[in-house]
C-alpha positions as CSV (number, residue, x, y, z in Angstrom):
1,M,130.1,101.4,105.5
2,K,129.0,97.1,105.8
3,I,126.6,96.0,108.5
4,L,126.0,92.5,109.8
5,S,122.6,92.3,110.8
6,I,120.4,89.4,112.5
7,D,117.5,88.6,112.8
8,T,115.5,85.9,114.9
9,S,112.1,87.1,115.3
10,C,110.2,83.7,114.7
11,D,111.3,81.0,112.7
12,E,113.9,81.8,110.3
13,T,118.0,82.1,111.9
14,A,119.2,85.0,109.5
15,A,122.3,87.0,109.1
16,A,123.1,89.1,106.3
17,V,126.4,91.9,105.2
18,V,125.0,95.0,104.0
19,E,126.5,98.2,102.3
20,G,124.2,100.7,101.7
21,R,120.9,98.8,99.9
22,R,123.3,96.2,98.4
23,V,123.2,92.7,99.8
24,L,126.9,91.3,99.9
25,S,125.9,88.2,101.7
26,N,122.4,86.7,102.9
27,V,122.3,83.3,104.9
28,I,119.1,82.2,106.1
29,Y,118.2,78.5,108.0
30,S,114.9,77.8,107.9
31,Q,112.5,76.0,110.6
32,I,109.7,74.9,109.0
33,L,110.6,71.1,108.8
34,I,111.0,71.6,112.7
35,H,107.7,72.9,113.2
36,K,105.5,71.9,110.4
37,K,104.7,68.3,112.0
38,W,103.1,70.6,115.0
39,G,101.5,72.6,112.5
40,G,102.6,75.9,113.7
41,V,105.7,77.8,115.2
42,V,106.6,76.3,118.2
43,P,108.4,78.4,120.7
44,S,110.7,76.7,122.8
45,L,111.8,74.4,119.5
46,A,112.3,77.9,118.1
47,K,114.8,79.3,120.6
48,R,116.7,75.8,120.7
49,A,117.1,75.8,116.7
50,H,118.3,79.8,117.0
51,E,120.9,78.9,119.7
52,E,122.2,75.6,117.5
53,R,122.3,77.9,114.2
54,I,122.7,81.5,114.7
55,D,126.7,80.9,114.9
56,L,127.0,79.2,112.0
57,V,124.8,81.3,110.2
58,I,126.8,84.6,111.0
59,D,130.4,82.9,110.2
60,E,128.9,81.8,107.0
61,A,127.4,85.6,106.0
62,L,131.3,87.1,107.2
63,K,133.5,85.4,105.0
64,K,135.6,87.7,103.3
65,N,133.7,90.4,105.1
66,K,134.9,93.2,107.0
67,I,132.0,94.9,108.9
68,D,131.3,98.4,110.8
69,Y,128.4,98.0,112.5
70,I,126.4,95.4,114.1
71,A,122.0,95.5,113.5
72,V,119.8,93.7,115.6
73,T,115.9,92.7,114.6
74,Q,114.5,94.4,118.1
75,G,111.0,93.3,118.0
76,P,108.1,93.0,117.4
77,G,108.5,89.0,117.3
78,L,108.6,85.9,119.2
79,A,110.5,86.8,122.4
80,V,111.9,83.9,123.2
81,A,113.6,84.0,119.5
82,L,114.2,87.8,119.8
83,E,116.0,87.0,122.8
84,V,118.7,85.0,120.6
85,G,119.7,87.3,118.3
86,I,119.8,90.1,120.6
87,K,122.1,88.6,122.8
88,K,124.6,87.2,120.1
89,A,124.3,90.7,118.7
90,K,125.1,92.2,122.1
91,E,128.3,90.0,122.6
92,L,129.6,91.0,119.2
93,A,129.8,94.3,119.4
94,E,131.3,94.0,122.6
95,K,133.9,91.3,121.4
96,Y,134.8,93.7,118.1
97,D,134.5,97.1,119.8
98,K,131.1,98.0,117.3
99,K,128.3,100.2,117.7
100,L,124.6,98.4,117.7
101,I,122.1,99.4,115.9
102,S,118.3,97.7,116.8
103,V,115.8,97.6,114.1
104,N,112.1,97.2,114.1
105,H,110.8,94.3,112.1
106,L,108.3,95.7,110.3
107,E,110.6,98.6,109.4
108,G,112.7,95.9,107.3
109,H,109.3,94.7,105.7
110,I,108.7,98.5,104.3
111,Y,111.9,98.8,103.3
112,S,112.8,95.6,101.7
113,P,111.2,96.4,97.7
114,F,114.3,98.4,98.0
115,V,116.8,96.1,98.7
116,Q,119.5,95.5,95.9
117,N,121.4,92.5,95.6
118,S,125.3,92.8,95.3
119,R,125.1,94.1,91.9
120,G,122.9,97.3,93.0
121,N,119.7,95.7,91.2
122,P,116.9,96.6,91.2
123,V,117.3,100.4,90.6
124,R,115.0,101.5,92.5
125,E,114.8,105.6,93.6
126,F,112.8,106.6,96.8
127,H,109.8,109.1,95.5
128,F,108.1,109.9,98.7
129,P,105.4,109.7,100.4
130,Y,104.3,106.0,100.0
131,L,101.3,104.1,101.0
132,A,103.0,100.9,102.7
133,L,101.1,97.8,103.7
134,V,102.7,95.2,105.6
135,I,101.2,91.8,105.1
136,S,102.6,89.3,107.4
137,G,101.4,85.9,109.9
138,G,101.9,88.6,112.8
139,H,100.9,91.6,110.9
140,T,98.7,93.4,108.9
141,E,99.5,97.3,108.6
142,F,99.3,100.7,106.7
143,V,102.0,103.2,107.0
144,I,102.3,106.2,105.6
145,F,105.8,106.2,104.9
146,K,106.9,109.8,104.6
147,N,110.7,109.9,104.4
148,H,113.7,107.5,105.8
149,L,112.9,106.2,109.2
150,D,109.7,108.5,109.0
151,Y,106.4,106.5,109.5
152,E,102.8,107.2,110.4
153,I,100.7,104.3,111.4
154,I,97.3,104.6,109.5
155,G,95.5,101.1,110.3
156,A,95.8,98.0,111.6
157,T,94.9,94.6,112.6
158,L,92.9,94.5,115.7
159,D,92.7,90.8,116.7
160,D,94.5,88.0,113.8
161,A,96.5,89.3,110.7
162,A,96.0,87.9,107.5
163,G,98.8,85.2,107.2
164,E,97.6,83.9,110.3
165,A,94.5,83.7,109.5
166,I,95.3,82.0,106.4
167,D,97.4,79.5,107.9
168,K,94.4,78.6,110.1
169,A,92.3,78.0,107.1
170,A,95.1,75.7,105.6
171,K,95.1,73.5,109.4
172,L,91.6,73.5,109.3
173,L,91.5,72.2,105.8
174,N,94.4,69.5,107.0
175,L,96.7,70.9,104.6
176,G,99.8,71.4,106.7
177,Y,102.0,74.1,107.7
178,P,103.0,76.8,106.6
179,G,99.3,77.2,104.5
180,G,100.0,79.7,102.4
181,P,101.7,77.9,99.6
182,V,99.2,75.3,99.5
183,I,96.2,77.1,99.6
184,E,97.6,79.3,96.7
185,K,98.2,76.5,95.1
186,L,94.8,75.2,95.3
187,A,93.2,78.5,94.4
188,G,94.9,78.6,91.3
189,D,93.7,75.3,89.9
190,V,90.3,76.6,89.9
191,K,90.9,79.7,88.6
192,N,90.6,81.6,92.2
193,I,86.6,81.1,91.8
194,D,84.7,82.5,94.8
195,S,81.9,79.7,95.0
196,Y,81.1,80.6,99.0
197,R,81.2,84.0,99.4
198,F,82.9,84.3,103.2
199,P,82.5,87.3,105.2
200,R,84.8,90.5,104.2
201,P,85.3,92.0,108.1
202,M,85.0,95.7,108.4
203,L,84.6,96.8,105.6
204,K,82.0,99.3,106.1
205,S,84.0,100.5,108.9
206,N,85.3,104.0,108.2
207,D,88.9,103.1,109.8
208,L,91.5,101.4,108.1
209,N,91.7,98.5,110.7
210,F,91.5,95.2,109.3
211,S,89.5,92.6,111.7
212,F,90.2,88.5,110.4
213,S,88.9,86.5,113.9
214,G,85.4,86.5,112.8
215,L,86.1,85.6,109.2
216,K,88.1,82.7,110.6
217,T,84.8,81.6,113.0
218,S,82.7,81.6,110.1
219,F,85.3,79.5,108.2
220,Y,84.8,76.7,111.1
221,Y,81.6,76.7,111.6
222,F,80.6,76.1,107.7
223,L,83.4,73.6,107.8
224,K,81.6,71.9,110.5
225,K,78.0,71.8,109.0
226,N,79.6,71.0,105.6
227,H,81.7,68.4,105.1
228,N,81.7,67.3,101.4
229,E,82.5,70.8,99.9
230,P,85.4,70.3,97.4
231,I,88.3,71.6,98.7
232,K,89.8,73.6,95.9
233,E,86.8,75.6,96.0
234,L,86.6,76.3,99.6
235,A,90.7,77.0,99.9
236,S,90.0,79.8,96.9
237,S,86.8,81.4,98.5
238,F,88.4,81.8,101.7
239,Q,91.6,83.3,100.0
240,E,89.6,85.6,97.8
241,A,87.2,86.7,101.1
242,V,91.0,87.8,103.0
243,F,92.3,89.3,99.2
244,D,89.3,91.3,98.8
245,T,89.0,93.1,102.2
246,I,92.8,93.8,101.8
247,I,92.1,95.2,98.4
248,K,88.9,97.4,99.2
249,K,90.8,98.5,102.5
250,T,93.5,99.8,100.2
251,E,91.4,101.7,98.2
252,K,90.0,103.5,100.9
253,A,93.5,103.9,102.1
254,I,94.5,105.6,98.5
255,K,91.5,107.5,98.9
256,K,91.7,108.8,102.3
257,S,95.3,109.7,102.5
258,G,95.8,110.6,98.6
259,I,98.7,109.0,98.0
260,N,98.9,106.2,95.0
261,R,102.2,104.9,95.5
262,L,102.2,101.9,97.4
263,I,105.0,99.5,98.8
264,V,103.6,96.3,100.3
265,G,106.2,93.6,101.7
266,G,105.6,90.9,104.3
267,G,104.8,86.9,103.8
268,V,101.7,87.0,102.5
269,I,102.8,89.1,99.5
270,A,104.4,85.9,97.8
271,N,101.0,85.1,97.0
272,L,101.0,85.7,93.3
273,R,97.2,86.4,92.7
274,L,97.4,89.2,95.3
275,R,100.4,90.8,93.7
276,Q,97.8,91.0,90.4
277,L,95.0,92.3,92.9
278,F,97.5,95.0,93.8
279,R,98.6,96.1,90.2
280,N,95.0,96.0,88.9
281,L,94.1,98.5,91.9
282,T,97.0,100.8,91.6
283,N,96.5,101.1,87.4
284,Q,92.6,102.2,88.4
285,Y,94.3,105.4,90.4
286,Q,97.3,105.7,88.0
287,G,99.9,104.5,90.7
288,E,102.2,101.8,90.7
289,V,103.3,99.4,93.7
290,L,106.4,97.9,94.3
291,F,106.9,94.5,96.1
292,P,110.1,92.7,97.5
293,A,112.2,92.1,94.2
294,Y,113.5,88.6,94.9
295,K,111.3,85.5,97.0
296,Y,113.2,85.3,100.3
297,L,112.5,89.7,100.7
298,S,109.1,88.4,101.6
299,G,109.7,86.4,104.2
300,D,111.6,86.9,107.5
301,N,115.1,87.9,106.7
302,A,118.4,90.3,108.2
303,A,119.2,91.6,104.7
304,M,116.4,94.4,105.0
305,I,117.3,94.8,108.8
306,G,120.9,95.6,107.4
307,V,119.2,98.2,104.7
308,V,117.2,99.9,107.5
309,A,120.3,100.0,109.6
310,S,122.4,101.8,106.9
311,Y,120.0,104.7,107.0
312,K,120.0,104.6,111.0
313,A,124.0,104.3,110.7
314,E,123.9,107.6,108.6
315,R,121.8,109.6,111.0
316,K,124.1,108.2,113.6
317,I,120.8,106.2,115.8
318,F,122.9,103.6,117.2
319,V,121.9,101.8,120.9
320,E,123.4,103.7,123.3
321,N,122.2,101.7,126.4
322,E,121.8,97.9,126.2
323,E,119.0,97.7,128.3
324,E,117.1,99.6,125.6
325,L,117.2,96.4,123.4
326,D,115.8,94.2,126.1
327,R,112.2,95.7,125.4
328,I,110.3,94.7,122.7
329,P,108.6,97.1,120.8
330,R,105.3,97.2,119.2
331,F,105.3,99.5,115.6
332,S,104.8,102.9,117.3
333,L,107.3,104.8,115.6
């Protein structure tokens, strides 16, 4: 059972062919260079780049592969970008008379640690339940992953996501876009020092929600008043504030849920400092934490979408009415 999956949720045009959890082909066209000079994603440019590249990306992914189903990211994401992938998936499904499968983008990130290469590695079995955490530019959410395709949201960001906050800090420091890799390098250069102790939002709340807008505001006003502080220490302290908030909230989630098996997906988890902090935390609770095994799986990609779709195909969960695809969902499963 081979599935062609398509993802155009933001600024990556991606297509993959997946069989079960094995990725047979994977193609990603990144738009970073297009958006870099603007300091962030420009919706109209993202849409145009998707339209220009999607056929080439799909053709490359399909080489030597015959497919049984077509899957596409329905959302959440950038509406004008999602439209391109959804339209193409509809066209292909009609042209080749294939069933369509819609996938929530955050489902993909939850499954990303279980995605395998074409040889079936890594060999990871499922041991439900998991405490799943999606940390990306648009989302920071806790989800109990009860069983295949069975989720319960127990916490989410009330405003800005962790990745968005880090990108904003990088912009304020004139470090360019995307900010995450630059912030990580600068912080590593000073051994992740936390000289300034910026605020840790919502740590005193009893819930598992996040909020990073106040931290961004605090950082902005600090920079306005302090013009000669060392940039590496500033970057490191901001990163530590974000990560410390995430780790302490995760510890609270472990205690509340009683689940010490973690899976973490999303672009921010490419950060090696954050991975180590999660390992330290789960060791304290005699648990484990799983991350995406391959770097591309941390960012937006179609492979993880295809893996989710394979479980939906087994259960015959298909799009019955194409109008269903025109509604961009939140992650309310």
